[in-house]
C-alpha positions in Angstrom: -0.3 0.1 0.0 1.0 3.4 -0.7 2.2 6.1 1.9 -0.9 8.7 2.7 1.7 11.4 2.1 2.9 9.8 -1.2 -0.7 9.7 -2.2 -1.4 13.1 -1.9 1.9 14.5 -3.5 0.8 11.9 -6.4 -2.8 13.8 -6.3 -1.6 17.5 -6.3 1.1 16.4 -9.0 -0.6 14.0 -11.3 -4.7 13.7 -9.7 -4.8 10.9 -13.0 -2.0 8.6 -11.8 -3.5 9.2 -7.7 -6.9 7.7 -8.9 -5.6 4.8 -10.9 -3.2 4.0 -8.0 -6.1 4.6 -5.3 -8.2 2.2 -7.3 -5.9 -0.3 -7.9 -4.7 -0.7 -4.5 -8.3 -0.7 -3.6 -9.6 -3.7 -6.3 -6.3 -5.5 -4.8 -7.2 -5.5 -1.1 -10.5 -7.2 -2.3 -8.6 -9.9 -4.2 -9.9 -8.6 -7.8 -6.4 -9.2 -9.3 -7.4 -8.1 -13.1 -9.0 -5.0 -12.1 -6.0 -4.0 -9.9 -3.8 -5.2 -13.2 -6.0 -3.0 -15.7 -6.0 0.4 -13.1 -2.2 0.0 -12.4 -1.3 -0.3 -16.3 -3.9 3.2 -16.6 -1.6 4.5 -14.1 2.0 3.6 -15.8 -0.1 5.4 -18.8 -0.9 8.6 -17.3 2.8 8.6 -15.4 5.3 6.9 -17.7 8.2 8.0 -15.3 6.4 7.0 -12.3 8.7 3.9 -10.8 5.8 3.3 -8.2 3.4 2.8 -10.7 5.2 0.1 -12.9 6.5 -1.6 -9.0 3.0 -1.7 -8.2 1.8 -3.3 -11.9 4.6 -5.9 -11.1 4.0 -6.5 -7.8 0.3 -7.4 -8.9 1.4 -9.1 -11.8 3.3 -11.6 -9.0 0.4 -12.0 -6.8 -1.7 -13.2 -9.7 1.2 -15.6 -10.2 1.6 -14.4 -14.2 5.6 -13.8 -13.7 6.4 -13.6 -17.3 3.8 -10.2 -17.4 5.9 -9.0 -14.5 9.2 -8.9 -15.6 9.1 -5.4 -17.9 7.5 -3.2 -15.1 9.6 -4.4 -12.7 12.5 -4.1 -14.8 11.2 -0.3 -15.3 10.5 0.3 -12.0 14.2 -0.6 -11.4 15.3 1.8 -14.1 13.5 4.7 -12.8 15.6 4.2 -9.7 12.3 2.7 -7.6 13.9 1.8 -4.4 11.2 -0.3 -2.7 10.8 -3.1 -0.3 10.9 -6.0 -2.2 11.7 -4.7 -5.4 14.8 -6.7 -5.6 13.3 -9.8 -4.3 10.2 -9.8 -6.7 12.6 -9.1 -10.0 14.9 -12.1 -8.9 12.1 -14.6 -8.6 10.0 -13.5 -12.0 13.3 -14.0 -13.2 14.2 -17.1 -11.9 10.4 -18.2 -12.9 11.2 -17.5 -16.3 14.5 -19.6 -16.3 17.0 -16.3 -16.4 18.6 -17.7 -13.4 21.6 -16.0 -13.5 20.1 -12.7 -14.0 18.2 -13.2 -10.9 21.3 -13.8 -8.7 22.2 -10.2 -8.3 18.8 -9.2 -7.6 18.8 -11.6 -4.9 22.0 -10.5 -3.7 21.2 -6.8 -3.3 17.7 -8.1 -1.2 20.0 -10.5 0.8 17.5 -13.3 -0.1 19.2 -16.5 0.8 16.4 -18.6 -0.5 16.2 -17.3 -3.7 19.5 -16.6 -3.9 20.4 -20.8 -3.4 17.8 -21.8 -5.7 19.3 -19.8 -8.9 22.8 -21.1 -8.1 21.9 -24.2 -8.0 20.2 -23.7 -11.4 23.4 -21.8 -12.7 25.5 -25.1 -11.1 26.9 -23.0 -8.4 26.3 -26.3 -6.2 28.9 -25.4 -3.1 27.5 -22.0 -2.7 23.7 -23.2 -3.5 24.4 -25.7 -0.5 25.3 -22.8 2.0 22.5 -20.8 1.1 20.0 -22.8 1.3 21.2 -24.0 4.7 21.1 -21.1 6.1 17.3 -20.2 4.8 16.5 -23.9 6.1 17.8 -22.6 9.4 14.9 -20.0 9.7 12.3 -22.1 7.6 13.2 -25.7 8.7 9.6 -26.8 7.9 9.6 -25.2 4.2 8.8 -28.1 1.5 10.4 -26.6 -0.9 13.4 -25.4 0.5 14.0 -29.1 1.6 13.3 -30.3 -1.7 16.3 -27.7 -3.4 18.7 -28.3 -0.2 18.2 -32.1 -1.4 18.7 -31.9 -4.3 21.7 -29.5 -4.4 23.4 -31.5 -1.5 22.8 -34.9 -3.6 24.3 -33.0 -7.3 27.2 -31.7 -5.1 28.0 -35.5 -3.5 27.7 -36.6 -7.4 30.1 -34.2 -8.8 32.4 -34.9 -5.9 32.4 -38.6 -6.2 32.3 -38.2 -9.8 36.0 -36.2 -9.7 37.1 -38.8 -6.8 36.4 -41.4 -9.5 37.8 -40.1 -12.5 40.9 -38.4 -10.8 41.7 -41.4 -8.3 40.1 -44.6 -9.3 42.4 -46.8 -8.4 42.4 -45.1 -4.6 40.9 -46.6 -1.3 38.4 -43.7 -1.2 37.6 -44.5 -4.9 36.6 -48.1 -3.8 35.0 -47.0 -0.7 32.7 -44.9 -3.1 32.0 -47.5 -5.6 31.1 -49.9 -2.6 28.9 -47.2 -1.1 27.1 -46.9 -4.0 26.6 -50.7 -4.4 25.4 -51.3 -1.4 22.6 -48.5 -1.2 21.9 -50.9 -4.8 21.6 -53.9 -2.7 24.4 -55.1 -5.0 26.5 -56.9 -2.1 28.7 -59.1 -3.9 29.8 -55.9 -6.0 30.1 -54.0 -2.4 31.7 -56.2 -0.8 34.4 -56.6 -3.7 34.8 -53.2 -4.0 35.3 -52.8 0.4 38.0 -55.7 0.2 40.0 -54.1 -2.4 39.6 -50.4 -0.5 40.7 -52.4 2.9 43.6 -54.1 0.8 44.9 -50.7 0.0 44.7 -48.8 3.6 43.5 -51.4 6.4 43.6 -49.2 9.0 41.2 -46.4 7.4 38.2 -46.1 10.0 35.5 -46.8 8.9 35.7 -49.8 6.0 35.7 -52.8 8.3 32.2 -51.3 10.3 30.6 -51.0 6.4 31.4 -54.7 4.9 30.5 -55.9 8.2 27.2 -54.0 7.5 27.2 -55.2 4.4 27.3 -59.3 5.6 25.1 -58.4 8.6 22.7 -57.5 5.6 23.2 -60.8 3.9 22.8 -62.6 7.7 26.2 -63.9 7.1 26.9 -63.1 10.8 30.3 -64.9 11.3 32.2 -62.6 8.6 30.0 -59.5 9.8 31.2 -60.2 13.5 35.1 -60.4 12.1 34.8 -57.1 10.4 33.1 -55.5 13.2 35.7 -57.0 15.4 38.6 -55.3 13.2 36.8 -51.9 13.5 36.6 -52.1 17.2 40.2 -52.5 17.1 40.9 -49.2 15.5 37.8 -47.3 16.6 37.3 -48.8 20.6 35.3 -45.6 21.2 33.1 -45.6 18.7 29.7 -46.6 19.6 28.2 -47.4 16.3 30.6 -50.2 15.9 30.2 -51.5 19.4 26.6 -51.6 18.8 26.9 -53.7 15.2 29.5 -56.2 17.2 27.4 -56.5 19.9 24.0 -57.2 17.4 26.6 -59.8 15.4 27.8 -61.6 18.8 24.1 -61.9 19.7 23.2 -63.6 16.6 26.0 -65.5 17.0 24.6 -66.9 20.4 27.5 -65.2 22.3 24.6 -62.8 24.9 27.8 -62.1 27.5 30.1 -61.1 25.4 27.3 -59.3 23.5 25.8 -57.8 26.9 29.4 -56.2 27.2 29.7 -54.4 23.8 26.0 -53.5 24.2 26.6 -52.2 27.6 29.5 -50.0 25.8 27.7 -49.0 23.0 25.2 -47.5 25.5 27.7 -45.8 27.7 29.4 -43.9 25.0 26.1 -43.0 23.3 23.4 -43.5 26.1 19.5 -43.9 25.2 20.1 -45.1 21.8 16.5 -47.2 21.8 18.2 -49.5 18.9 21.0 -50.1 21.5 18.8 -50.7 24.6 16.2 -52.6 22.4 19.1 -55.2 21.6 21.0 -55.0 25.1 17.6 -56.1 26.7 17.6 -59.1 24.7 21.1 -59.4 25.6 20.3 -59.7 29.4 17.7 -61.8 28.4 19.3 -64.4 26.6 21.9 -63.9 29.7 19.5 -65.1 32.5 19.5 -61.2 33.8 16.1 -60.4 33.7 15.9 -57.5 35.8 18.1 -55.6 33.8 16.4 -57.0 30.5 13.4 -55.4 31.6 14.9 -51.9 32.8 16.2 -51.6 29.4 13.1 -53.0 27.4 11.3 -50.4 29.6 13.6 -47.6 28.7 12.9 -48.5 24.9 9.4 -48.1 25.3 10.2 -44.7 27.3 11.9 -43.2 24.4 9.8 -44.5 21.9 6.5 -45.5 22.8 5.3 -46.1 19.4 6.3 -47.8 16.2 8.4 -51.3 15.6 11.0 -50.8 18.3 8.5 -50.5 20.8 6.0 -53.1 19.7 9.0 -55.5 19.9 10.2 -54.2 23.0 6.2 -55.4 24.3 6.5 -58.4 22.8 9.7 -59.3 24.2 8.6 -58.1 27.3 5.6 -60.3 27.6 8.1 -63.9 27.0 10.6 -62.7 29.8 7.4 -62.2 32.2 5.9 -65.4 31.0 8.5 -67.2 31.9 8.2 -65.5 35.1 5.3 -67.2 35.8 4.2 -63.4 35.8 0.6 -64.2 33.5 -0.8 -60.8 34.3 1.9 -59.1 33.2 2.7 -61.4 30.1 -1.0 -60.6 29.0 -0.6 -56.6 29.4 2.6 -56.6 27.4 1.2 -58.7 24.6 -2.0 -56.6 24.6 0.2 -53.8 24.1 2.2 -55.2 21.4 -0.9 -56.1 19.5 -2.1 -53.1 19.7 1.2 -51.3 18.2 0.9 -54.2 15.6 -2.5 -53.4 14.5 -1.4 -49.5 14.1 2.0 -50.3 12.3 1.7 -54.3 11.0 4.6 -55.1 13.1 6.0 -59.5 12.6 7.4 -60.2 16.5 11.0 -60.5 16.5 12.3 -63.6 15.1 15.5 -63.4 17.2 
């Protein structure tokens, strides 16, 4: 809306301009955008040197999602030395919407609009700056789905660009084989992933993360003896890694070593407390070792931290088994009812382990 003093000044200097501006503003307020466009067009005709008339026309075109039509009047407002809040931003988005990303960048820079700037940089291939600006915009608007999409796209393209450089420049390096292995693993091509990880390990056997990742490939294929071996190698390299201790404990549990599993899972919980997956596995290990009190405590903690979903359902199911063995029929029934309730909500199968 135009300031009252500016309207009075217009009315004194150019009554026709002021009349059409006022009529356009009134129509815009009422949502009559076609009428507003017509009035603002007449205002530009009444005074072709009025930056504010062209800005208002461009702004109402933007409001009507007629971005291509908004370009000329917004550019004209800028040419006439218009200095209005939102002018650079509006022109930036109008340019961006029509595919003129490079031209939009200085407009967004002038307005300090990091969201639009990041999108324009993404479109022009400046991926590193796009990621930086979109991340900053997300910090202010974390639940904006458009921003999340563009940030995900920018980070994905940047990652792909870096990986392409790695693979083309250093194809026989441990990192190149590691990158290939991760791609194969994501595609569930276990054999190819295994071969690539083994080549990476041969080149750099002490590189952190390689044994862990190879162990996870084996775990996904239920090759638990091989998984355990790789997790043990990783634990030697990184005794302070909670993830490694958890994975080793889980493999030991699968291989029927509950006492050693309990120690590793307890270590993982000590290094990174209150992770529901760790506590659930720890509860299973305590139960297999016959320590029902500790098992019950760990499983109830899982439910406290994550009261719904698959893990909570599995915790209730395991608790029901513990109580049944103890002869606590009422407690077992209560836990089974909770399991059935969550199972119905999420189609959760019982834990087969």
